[in-house]
C-alpha positions in Angstrom: 0.0 0.0 0.0 1.3 3.4 -0.9 2.3 5.7 1.9 -0.3 8.4 2.6 1.0 12.0 2.2 1.3 13.9 5.5 -1.4 16.4 6.0 0.2 19.9 6.4 -1.1 22.9 8.1 -1.6 26.5 6.9 -0.2 29.1 9.4 -1.0 32.7 9.7 0.6 35.4 11.9 -1.7 38.4 11.7 -0.9 41.7 13.4 -3.5 44.3 14.2 -3.5 47.9 15.2 -6.5 49.5 17.0 -6.9 53.2 16.5 -6.9 55.8 19.3 -10.5 56.5 18.5 -11.4 53.3 20.2 -9.9 54.5 23.4 -12.1 57.6 23.3 -15.3 55.6 23.5 -17.2 55.5 26.8 -16.2 52.6 29.0 -19.5 50.7 28.4 -19.3 51.2 24.7 -15.7 50.0 24.6 -16.8 46.8 26.4 -19.5 46.1 23.8 -17.1 46.6 21.0 -14.5 44.3 22.5 -17.1 41.6 23.1 -18.2 41.8 19.5 -14.6 41.3 18.3 -14.0 38.4 20.7 -17.2 36.7 19.5 -16.1 37.0 15.9 -12.6 35.8 16.6 -13.8 32.8 18.6 -15.7 31.4 15.6 -12.4 30.5 14.1 -11.8 27.8 16.6 -14.1 25.4 14.7 -11.6 25.7 11.8 -8.3 25.5 13.7 -6.1 26.7 16.5 -6.2 30.3 17.6 -3.8 32.0 20.1 -3.7 35.7 21.0 -0.6 37.7 21.8 -0.2 41.3 23.0 2.5 43.3 21.3 1.7 46.5 23.3 4.9 48.2 24.4 7.1 45.8 22.4 6.7 47.0 18.9 5.5 50.3 17.4 2.6 50.2 15.0 1.0 46.9 16.3 -1.1 46.1 19.3 -2.2 42.5 18.9 -1.1 39.3 17.1 -3.3 36.4 16.3 -1.5 33.1 15.6 -3.9 31.0 13.5 -3.3 27.4 12.4 -5.7 25.5 10.1 -5.9 22.9 7.4 -8.2 25.2 5.5 -6.5 28.3 3.8 -9.8 30.0 3.3 -10.5 30.0 7.0 -8.1 33.0 7.5 -10.1 35.0 5.0 -13.4 34.1 6.6 -12.1 35.1 10.0 -10.7 38.5 8.9 -14.0 39.2 7.2 -15.8 38.6 10.5 -13.4 40.7 12.4 -13.8 43.7 10.1 -17.6 43.3 10.3 -17.5 43.3 14.1 -18.1 46.4 16.1 -14.3 46.8 16.4 -13.9 46.7 12.7 -14.0 50.5 12.0 -11.1 50.9 14.5 -9.0 48.0 13.1 -6.1 47.9 10.7 -3.6 45.1 9.8 -0.1 46.5 9.5 1.5 43.1 8.9 0.6 39.5 8.1 2.7 36.5 7.3 1.3 33.3 5.6 3.1 30.0 5.5 2.7 26.2 5.6 4.3 23.4 7.7 6.7 21.1 5.9 9.1 18.4 6.9 12.7 19.6 7.1 15.2 18.1 4.7 18.1 18.9 7.0 17.1 17.6 10.4 16.0 13.9 9.9 19.3 12.4 11.0 19.6 14.6 14.1 18.4 13.8 17.6 17.0 17.1 19.0 15.0 18.4 21.9 12.8 21.4 22.3 15.4 23.8 21.0 15.4 23.4 17.2 12.4 21.5 16.0 12.4 22.4 12.3 10.6 19.5 10.8 7.2 19.4 12.4 4.1 19.2 10.2 1.7 19.6 13.1 2.4 22.5 15.3 1.6 22.3 19.0 1.7 26.0 20.0 1.1 28.1 23.1 3.2 26.4 25.8 5.5 29.4 26.4 4.9 33.0 27.6 6.7 34.7 24.7 7.0 34.3 21.0 9.5 36.0 18.6 8.4 36.1 15.0 10.2 37.3 11.8 10.2 36.6 8.0 13.3 35.0 6.7 14.8 35.2 3.2 17.9 33.4 2.1 20.2 34.2 -0.8 19.8 32.5 -4.2 23.4 31.4 -3.8 22.2 29.2 -0.9 19.8 27.3 -3.1 22.6 26.7 -5.7 24.8 25.0 -3.1 24.9 21.2 -3.2 22.7 19.3 -0.8 25.8 18.1 1.0 27.2 21.6 1.4 23.9 22.9 2.7 23.6 20.0 5.1 27.1 20.9 6.6 26.0 24.4 7.2 22.7 23.3 8.7 24.5 20.9 11.0 26.3 23.8 12.6 23.0 25.8 12.8 21.2 22.9 14.5 24.1 22.3 16.9 24.0 25.9 18.1 20.3 25.8 18.4 20.4 22.7 20.6 22.6 24.7 23.1 19.4 26.6 24.0 16.8 24.0 25.0 14.6 26.6 26.6 13.9 28.1 23.1 11.5 26.2 20.8 11.6 26.9 17.1 8.7 26.7 14.7 9.8 27.0 11.1 7.1 27.3 8.5 7.5 27.7 4.7 6.2 30.6 2.5 7.6 29.8 -0.9 5.1 31.1 -3.4 2.6 31.9 -0.7 4.1 35.1 0.6 7.1 37.4 0.1 9.5 35.6 2.4 11.0 32.1 2.1 10.2 31.1 5.7 8.5 32.5 8.8 10.3 31.6 12.0 8.6 31.7 15.4 10.7 31.1 18.5 8.7 30.3 21.7 10.3 30.7 25.2 9.8 31.7 28.8 13.3 33.2 28.9 13.8 36.2 26.5 17.5 36.4 27.4 18.1 32.9 26.0 16.5 33.8 22.7 18.8 36.9 22.5 21.9 34.8 23.2 20.7 32.2 20.6 20.4 34.9 17.9 23.8 36.3 18.7 25.3 32.8 18.5 23.6 32.2 15.1 25.1 35.4 13.7 28.5 33.8 14.1 27.7 30.7 12.1 28.5 30.2 8.4 24.8 30.1 7.6 24.4 33.7 8.6 26.2 34.9 5.4 23.4 33.4 3.3 20.7 35.6 4.9 19.1 38.4 2.9 16.5 39.5 5.4 15.4 38.5 8.9 13.5 41.6 10.0 11.1 43.0 11.2 11.2 41.0 14.4 8.0 41.0 16.6 8.1 40.3 20.3 4.8 39.0 21.5 3.3 37.9 24.9 0.8 35.1 25.1 -2.5 36.3 26.7 -6.2 35.7 26.5 -7.8 37.7 23.7 -9.9 39.6 26.2 -6.8 40.6 28.2 -5.1 41.8 25.0 -8.0 44.1 24.3 -8.3 45.3 28.0 -4.6 46.4 27.8 -5.6 48.8 25.1 -8.4 50.5 27.1 
C-alpha cells in the first residue's frame, strides 16, 4: 500500500492595530465593541487553532497578534471578514501579516534534537510558552545553488548551536510562493535572554552569510484575547 501523504497545516501570523478613536469611546461602549470582536474571533476555533498575543509596548505600530493554524487556507479570509464586520472593525487595521505552511525539514532527519530546534514538524503544538518572537526569513539565491551536501554541513552547525538553548522552541514554516519571504520563523520561550543569546550565536555561524532578510522582528506575549484588548483600554 502506498504511503499516505502527511497532512500539512496553513499558518497565519496576523498583526492588528487598534486606532486611538477606540480608546475615546465610553467605557460601556468599549466593552461592547470588545465583546463583539471576541465573539467574531472565537468562531475561528471550529476551523483550527487560535492564540492571542499582546505586542503592546514591544513594537511600534502593532497592538495585537493572532496566531492561526488551520488545514483550510480560506478560514483565514473568513475570520478576517468577520473581524472587520465586528463592532471593532472600524477601529482596526492590519499593518503586517505572514502566511506559511508546515513542511518536513530536509536537514534535520538524521539529528536527535530536543525542544530547541524542531524544524521539521508538520503539526504545530503552540502556546506552551509565555513569549514568541516572529520574523520573516529570506535566504540568498546562492544558498539554493549549493549542493545538498554543502547545505547539510551548514545546517549541521546551525542545528548544533540551536540545541545549546533547549529553553527556546523553534517553529519553522514555509512561505515559498505563498508570501514574500522564504520562511516564517517563530521562537517560543519563557526566557527572552536565552533567545537573545541564541540569535547572537547564530550570527557567528556560516549560515548567517546566506541571509538576505530576517526583519522585522516581533516580540509577543501570550494572553487571553480579552486581556489583550483590555490592555488597550
